C-alpha positions in Angstrom: 28.2 142.9 102.5 27.8 142.9 106.3 30.5 141.3 108.4 29.6 138.9 111.2 30.8 139.9 114.7 33.6 137.3 114.5 34.8 138.7 111.2 34.7 142.3 112.5 36.8 141.3 115.5 39.3 139.5 113.4 39.6 142.5 111.0 40.2 144.9 113.9 42.8 142.6 115.5 44.6 142.2 112.2 44.7 146.0 111.6 46.0 146.6 115.1 48.8 144.0 114.7 49.8 145.6 111.4 50.0 149.0 113.0 52.0 147.7 116.0 54.5 145.5 114.1 55.1 148.0 111.3 54.7 151.5 112.8 56.3 153.3 109.9 54.1 151.8 107.2 51.2 154.1 108.0 53.5 157.0 108.5 55.3 156.3 105.2 52.8 158.6 103.3 53.6 161.7 105.4 57.4 161.6 105.7 60.5 160.6 103.7 64.3 160.6 103.9 65.9 163.5 102.1 69.4 162.0 102.2 71.2 159.0 103.6 75.0 159.3 103.6 77.2 156.6 105.0 80.9 156.8 105.8 82.9 153.6 106.6 86.4 153.9 107.9 88.3 150.6 107.7 90.9 150.3 110.4 94.1 148.4 110.2 92.8 146.2 113.1 89.9 145.1 110.8 87.3 147.1 112.7 84.9 149.5 110.9 83.9 152.9 112.1 80.5 153.6 110.6 78.7 156.9 110.5 75.2 157.1 109.1 73.9 160.6 108.3 70.1 160.4 107.9 68.0 163.6 107.1 64.4 162.9 107.8 61.7 165.2 106.3 58.8 165.6 108.8 57.4 168.8 107.3 54.2 167.2 106.2 53.3 165.6 109.5 55.0 166.0 112.9 57.0 163.0 114.3 59.0 162.4 117.4 61.9 160.8 115.6 63.0 157.8 113.6 63.6 154.1 114.3 66.8 152.5 113.1 67.1 148.7 113.0 70.6 147.4 112.6 71.0 143.6 112.2 74.0 141.9 113.6 73.2 138.2 113.4 73.2 136.4 110.0 73.3 132.8 108.8 76.4 131.8 106.9 77.3 128.3 105.9 74.6 126.9 108.0 75.8 128.5 111.3 75.0 131.6 113.1 77.3 134.5 112.5 77.3 137.7 114.6 78.9 141.1 114.0 80.2 142.9 117.1 78.5 146.3 117.2 79.8 148.6 119.9 80.1 152.2 121.0 76.7 153.3 119.7 75.8 156.9 119.9 73.5 159.3 118.0 74.1 163.0 117.5 72.8 165.9 115.4 74.8 167.9 112.8 76.5 169.9 115.5 77.6 166.9 117.6 75.0 167.3 120.3 73.5 164.0 121.4 70.1 162.9 120.3 68.0 161.1 122.9 67.5 157.4 122.0 66.5 154.0 123.5 68.5 150.9 122.5 67.0 147.4 122.5 68.7 144.3 121.4 67.0 141.2 120.3 68.7 138.0 119.2 69.1 139.3 115.6 69.2 143.1 115.6 69.6 146.3 117.5 66.6 148.6 117.5 67.2 152.3 118.1 64.2 154.6 118.9 65.6 158.0 118.4 63.9 161.2 119.5 62.1 162.8 122.4 58.7 161.3 123.2 57.6 164.7 124.5 58.7 166.7 121.5 57.0 166.1 118.1 58.9 167.8 115.3 57.6 169.2 112.0 60.8 170.0 110.2 63.8 168.4 108.6 65.9 166.6 111.3 69.4 165.3 110.8 70.5 162.2 112.7 74.1 160.9 112.8 74.4 157.3 114.0 77.9 156.3 115.0 79.0 152.8 115.8 82.0 150.4 115.6 81.7 147.1 113.9 84.1 144.1 114.4 84.1 141.1 112.1 82.7 143.2 109.2 85.4 142.2 106.7 85.9 139.2 104.5 89.4 137.8 103.8 90.4 135.8 100.8 93.8 134.6 99.4 93.6 137.3 96.6 92.1 140.2 98.5 90.4 141.6 101.5 86.9 142.8 101.1 84.1 145.0 102.5 80.7 143.7 101.4 78.2 146.1 103.1 74.6 146.8 102.9 75.0 150.6 103.5 71.4 151.8 103.9 69.4 148.7 104.5 66.4 147.7 102.3 63.7 147.8 105.0 62.7 151.5 104.8 59.0 152.0 103.9 59.7 155.4 102.4 61.7 156.6 99.5 65.3 157.9 100.0 65.9 160.9 97.8 69.7 160.8 97.7 72.2 158.2 98.8 76.0 158.2 99.1 78.6 155.9 100.7 82.2 156.7 101.3 84.7 153.9 102.1 88.1 154.9 103.6 90.8 152.3 103.5 93.8 152.0 105.9 96.6 154.5 105.2 98.9 151.7 104.0 96.4 150.7 101.4 96.0 154.1 99.9 99.1 153.6 97.7 97.4 150.5 96.2 94.2 152.2 95.0 95.1 151.3 91.4 94.5 147.7 92.5 91.3 148.4 94.3 88.1 147.0 92.9 84.7 148.5 93.7 81.1 147.7 92.6 77.6 148.4 94.0 74.0 147.2 93.8 71.0 149.4 94.0 67.4 148.3 94.5 65.2 145.9 96.5 66.8 143.1 98.5 68.0 140.2 96.3 68.4 142.2 93.0 71.7 142.2 91.2 71.0 145.5 89.4 74.2 147.6 89.2 74.4 150.7 91.4 76.5 153.8 91.0 80.0 153.5 89.7 82.6 154.2 92.4 85.0 157.2 92.2 88.4 157.2 93.9 89.4 160.5 95.5 93.0 161.6 95.7 93.0 160.7 99.4 92.1 157.1 98.5 88.5 157.3 99.5 86.1 155.2 97.4 82.9 157.2 96.8 79.5 155.8 95.7 76.9 158.5 94.8 73.3 157.8 93.9 71.7 161.2 93.5 68.4 159.6 92.3 68.0 157.7 95.5 65.7 154.7 95.8 62.1 153.7 96.1 60.7 152.3 99.4 62.0 148.9 100.5 65.2 149.4 98.5 68.8 150.4 99.3 72.5 150.6 98.3 75.0 147.8 98.8 78.7 148.3 98.2 81.6 145.9 97.6 85.2 147.1 97.9 88.2 144.8 97.5 91.9 145.7 98.0 95.2 143.8 98.2 95.7 141.7 101.3 98.1 142.5 104.1 96.8 146.0 105.1 94.3 144.7 107.7 95.2 142.4 110.6 93.6 139.0 110.1 92.4 137.1 113.2 94.0 133.8 114.0 92.3 130.5 113.5 91.9 130.1 117.3 90.2 133.5 117.5 87.8 132.6 114.6 87.0 129.3 116.4 86.2 131.2 119.5 83.9 133.5 117.6 82.2 130.4 116.1 81.6 129.0 119.6 80.4 132.3 120.9 77.9 132.8 118.1 76.8 129.2 118.2 76.8 128.3 121.9 75.0 125.0 120.9 78.4 123.8 119.6 79.7 123.8 123.1 77.1 121.2 124.1 79.2 118.2 123.1 82.1 119.5 125.3 79.8 120.2 128.2 78.2 116.8 127.9 81.6 115.1 127.7 82.6 116.8 130.9 79.4 115.8 132.7 79.7 112.2 131.5 83.3 112.1 132.8 82.0 113.3 136.1 79.3 110.7 136.1 81.8 108.0 135.2 84.1 109.2 138.0 81.3 109.0 140.7 79.3 106.0 139.4 81.4 104.1 136.8 84.9 104.1 138.1 86.1 101.0 140.0 86.3 101.4 143.8 89.5 100.9 145.7 93.1 102.1 145.2 95.0 101.1 142.1 97.9 98.7 142.7 100.8 97.6 140.6 100.3 94.3 138.8 102.0 91.3 140.4 102.5 88.1 138.4 99.9 85.5 139.5 100.3 81.8 138.8 96.7 80.8 139.4 93.2 82.4 138.8 92.1 84.6 141.8 89.9 83.1 144.5 89.0 80.0 142.5 87.1 81.9 139.8 86.0 80.0 136.7 86.9 81.1 133.2 83.5 82.7 132.6 83.9 84.7 135.8 87.4 85.8 134.9 86.2 86.9 131.5 83.3 88.8 133.0 85.4 90.6 135.6 88.0 91.7 133.0 85.4 93.3 130.6 82.3 93.6 132.8 80.3 91.5 130.4 79.4 87.8 130.1 80.5 87.2 126.5 79.5 84.1 124.5 83.2 83.2 124.3 83.4 83.3 128.1 80.7 80.6 128.3 82.3 78.4 125.7 85.7 78.7 127.5 84.0 77.5 130.7 82.6 74.5 128.7 86.2 73.6 127.8 87.1 74.1 131.4 84.4 71.6 132.4 85.9 69.1 129.8 89.4 69.6 131.2 88.1 69.0 134.7 86.4 65.7 133.6 82.7 66.5 133.4 82.5 65.9 129.7 84.5 65.1 126.6 84.8 66.9 123.3 85.2 64.9 120.0 86.0 66.3 116.6 85.6 63.8 113.7 87.5 63.8 110.5 85.1 66.4 109.1 85.6 68.5 112.2 82.0 68.1 113.4 81.8 68.3 117.1 80.1 66.1 119.6 79.9 66.2 123.4 79.7 63.3 125.8 78.8 63.7 129.5 81.0 61.7 131.9 79.8 60.1 135.1 81.6 62.6 137.3 79.2 64.1 139.9 78.5 67.7 139.3 77.2 68.6 142.8 80.4 70.5 143.7 80.0 72.8 140.7 78.7 76.3 140.8 75.1 76.7 139.9 75.7 78.3 136.5 78.2 75.5 135.6 75.5 72.9 136.4 73.1 75.0 134.3 75.6 74.7 131.4 75.8 70.9 131.7 72.0 70.6 132.0 71.4 72.7 128.9 74.0 70.7 126.9 72.8 67.3 127.9 69.1 67.9 128.2 68.3 65.0 125.8 70.9 62.5 126.9 74.6 62.0 127.7 75.7 62.3 124.0 74.9 65.2 121.8 75.9 66.5 118.4 76.8 70.2 118.7 74.9 71.2 115.6 71.8 69.6 117.1 71.8 72.2 119.8 71.5 75.1 117.4 68.5 77.2 118.3 68.0 75.3 121.6 70.9 76.3 123.8 70.1 80.0 123.4 67.8 80.2 126.4 70.4 78.4 128.6 73.1 80.8 127.3 71.0 83.8 128.3 70.2 82.3 131.8 73.9 81.5 132.3 74.9 85.1 131.5 72.3 86.4 133.9 73.3 84.1 136.7 77.0 84.6 136.4 76.5 88.4 136.8 74.2 87.9 139.8 76.6 85.4 141.4 79.5 87.9 141.0 77.4 90.6 142.5 76.4 88.4 145.5 80.1 87.6 146.0 81.0 91.3 146.1 82.8 91.8 142.9 80.2 94.2 141.5 77.6 96.4 143.3 75.0 94.8 141.0 75.0 92.4 138.1 76.9 94.0 135.2 74.1 93.4 132.7 71.6 95.1 135.0 73.9 98.1 135.5 74.5 98.3 131.8 70.8 98.1 130.9 70.1 100.9 133.4 72.6 103.1 131.9 71.5 102.3 128.3 68.0 103.3 129.3 69.4 106.6 130.6 71.4 107.0 127.3 68.2 106.4 125.3 66.3 109.0 127.3 69.1 111.5 126.9 69.3 110.8 123.2 65.6 111.4 122.8 65.9 114.6 124.8 68.8 115.8 122.6 66.8 115.1 119.4 63.8 116.9 120.8 65.8 120.0 121.9 67.6 120.0 118.5 64.2 119.9 116.7 62.9 122.8 118.8 66.0 124.9 118.1 65.7 124.2 114.4 62.0 125.2 114.3 62.8 128.4 116.3 65.9 129.1 114.2 67.9 129.9 117.3 71.1 128.8 115.7 72.0 127.7 112.2 70.9 124.3 111.1 74.4 123.0 110.6 75.4 124.1 114.1 72.4 122.6 115.7 72.5 119.3 113.8 76.3 119.1 114.2 76.0 119.6 117.9 73.4 116.8 118.2 75.5 114.4 116.1 78.5 115.0 118.3 76.5 114.7 121.5 74.4 111.5 120.9 77.4 109.1 120.3 78.8 110.1 123.7 75.8 108.6 125.4 76.2 105.5 123.3 79.9 105.2 124.1 79.7 105.9 127.8 76.6 103.8 128.7 78.3 100.4 128.2 81.3 101.5 130.3 79.4 102.6 133.4 79.2 99.2 135.1 81.9 99.3 137.8 83.8 96.8 140.1 83.9 97.0 143.8 87.1 97.1 145.8 87.1 93.3 145.8 86.4 93.2 142.1 89.3 95.6 141.5 91.7 93.4 143.4 90.4 90.4 141.4 91.0 92.3 138.2 94.6 93.0 139.3 95.1 89.3 140.0 93.7 88.5 136.5 96.1 90.9 134.9 98.8 89.2 136.9 97.6 85.9 135.4 97.7 87.5 131.9 101.3 88.5 132.6 102.2 84.9 133.7 100.5 83.3 130.6 102.4 85.8 128.4 105.8 85.6 129.9 106.0 82.3 131.9 109.2 80.2 131.7 108.5 76.5 132.5 111.9 74.8 132.1 111.9 73.5 135.7 108.7 71.4 135.4 108.5 67.7 134.3 106.3 66.5 131.5 103.4 65.5 133.8 103.5 68.9 135.6 103.7 70.7 132.2 100.6 68.9 130.9 98.7 69.7 134.1 99.7 73.3 134.1 98.9 73.7 130.4 95.4 72.1 130.7 94.7 73.8 134.0 95.1 77.3 132.6 94.2 76.7 128.9 90.4 77.7 129.4 91.5 80.9 131.1 94.0 81.6 128.3 91.0 81.2 125.9 88.8 83.5 127.9 91.7 86.0 127.9 92.3 85.5 124.2 95.9 84.2 124.9 95.5 80.6 124.0 97.9 80.6 121.0 100.7 82.3 123.1 100.1 79.8 125.9 100.3 76.8 123.6 103.6 77.8 122.1 105.2 77.3 125.5 104.3 73.6 125.7 105.4 72.0 122.4 106.2 68.2 122.7 104.5 67.6 126.0 101.9 65.0 124.7 102.7 61.4 124.0 99.0 60.7 123.5 95.9 63.0 123.3 94.3 64.2 126.5 91.4 62.2 127.7 88.9 65.0 127.4 89.5 65.9 123.7 89.4 63.4 120.9 90.5 64.4 117.3 89.7 62.5 114.2 93.3 62.3 112.9 96.4 60.1 113.4 99.9 61.2 114.2 101.6 63.2 117.0 99.7 65.7 118.9 101.2 69.1 119.8 99.7 71.8 122.0 99.7 74.3 119.1 97.7 71.8 117.0 95.4 71.1 119.9 94.8 74.8 120.5 94.2 75.4 116.8 91.5 72.7 116.9 90.1 74.0 120.1 90.0 77.5 118.7 88.0 76.2 115.8 85.8 74.2 118.2 85.5 77.3 120.3 84.3 79.3 117.4 81.9 76.5 116.3 80.5 76.3 119.8 80.0 80.0 120.0 78.3 80.2 116.6 76.1 77.2 117.3 75.2 77.6 120.9 74.3 81.2 120.8 72.1 80.9 117.7 68.5 81.9 118.5 65.5 80.1 116.9 64.7 81.3 113.4 61.5 83.3 113.0 59.2 83.6 110.0 59.1 87.1 108.6 56.5 88.9 106.5 57.0 90.7 103.4 80.5 131.3 101.3 82.3 129.2 103.6 84.3 129.1 106.7 87.3 127.6 104.8 87.7 130.8 102.7 89.8 132.3 105.5 87.4 135.2 105.9 87.6 137.6 108.8 83.9 137.1 109.3 83.1 134.3 106.9 80.7 134.5 103.9 81.0 134.6 100.1 82.5 137.4 98.1 80.3 140.2 96.8 82.2 140.2 93.5 80.7 136.8 92.7 77.0 136.5 93.1 76.6 139.7 95.1 73.2 141.5 95.3 71.4 144.4 96.9 70.8 143.6 100.6 73.8 141.2 100.8 76.8 141.2 103.0 76.9 142.8 106.5 75.0 145.9 107.6 71.5 146.4 106.3 68.3 146.6 108.2 65.9 149.5 107.9 63.6 151.6 110.1 60.7 153.9 110.2 59.3 156.9 112.0 57.3 157.3 115.2 
């Protein structure tokens, strides 16, 4: 069958890619590994000194040398885990150095060993020496080395394999309590490997004279009693975790940047001063303005507190019948001296006449409420209490938060697809970052210097309402003081405290509030009814019109993390591993 030009090109490209990405595969027919001997010395500091003795047979076809790939990055418990591989050197059997080129990727070290100008047709011995940190596992019952000694990514057979593990001197006396097993075969197999022998000097020896087939290797597991190897502290392990998974530092960095943003754009202007008791609201501010300045938001409760203020000042009356249903009546007092948003409140309430049942306003006052909230913020901005209306500043920062949240999710998705970090680290970092945008955005509106001074006066008023002593006032003055500041106390959520200071001041109900009951009236009873009325007003007046709708773990205490090789171990598991080829 003849191939079309397009198919011929695709075939050639595919062949070239195969040769480039796996250079040893083609050469695997004309060389092999005579022996692969590994010595691992476990230091009392927890580091491993590894020596790999590889004898390559190039007698059938000349080669310049071998390639050794040593992985150092793994995924454990959903996060990235890195061994620290240092002090790499390559020598021959006499100790003379071999020429090599080292390249590190995100996951492995690649050594190209040999002289590019000197093909060799002989048996060549390579000794690869390196130090490994974080190569051990620590458990309550034992310390453990779980190590893929040869790697399973060699495309040629290995004729003979051995691995010698030397424990710290203090652990030699406990060799009777040492446990050792091995696995031999392709990656993932749990077929048992050679049985370990323990030499008189305490060395644990694994010997596989039959070697392995291509793409196979030897993995060893050695456990010994704890206490002979220094274990890193929790702080050190946490530092390792952050270093391996830099994405986990993102929430901390974002928090710092958000604090800086708040410092420059969200913090109130002007110097902070000590709170001085204030007997009146600052600068003739209304309750809704006081409530807005104190929390930078025009709340529904602020608007209803201002409605009660309008009643106290004689612009309307509030009546609660025996069943506690509320009705409002507009008085004849001229409203021309009121602030625009106060007139807007009255117009919205009495749009259909001077008398209205509160529940009849449900679903109708909503638009007035929204307009009042907007105009209060704009009025305070014009008066210099805020640089802009708080709702506009908050909306702007919420849009920024939405944009940053979308960007965070997008970057997290890209990192997951590219497998840059473990999924748990990436998702965890995103979950710790996104809420910060949500938390900071509503807190970014700020007050000007004038707004900060007003806030201090309001806090002084809070102090007065909480701690005021009123023994020197007569009954008329007490009633006037009580009613004057009651709406502000409601806006500040201090009405119950304020009422307790004025028991027995009423001989008859105030003209602006009529209750459907007989008997004496006390401020506490009045405030209890007003609070119920306040809640009823808030629930009724803010209701929007109804619409029709259609139908191995990090907790193991391990030096490097990971599960024990004694339970569920396999060939190719643990640290170490990799493979290589010839060139």
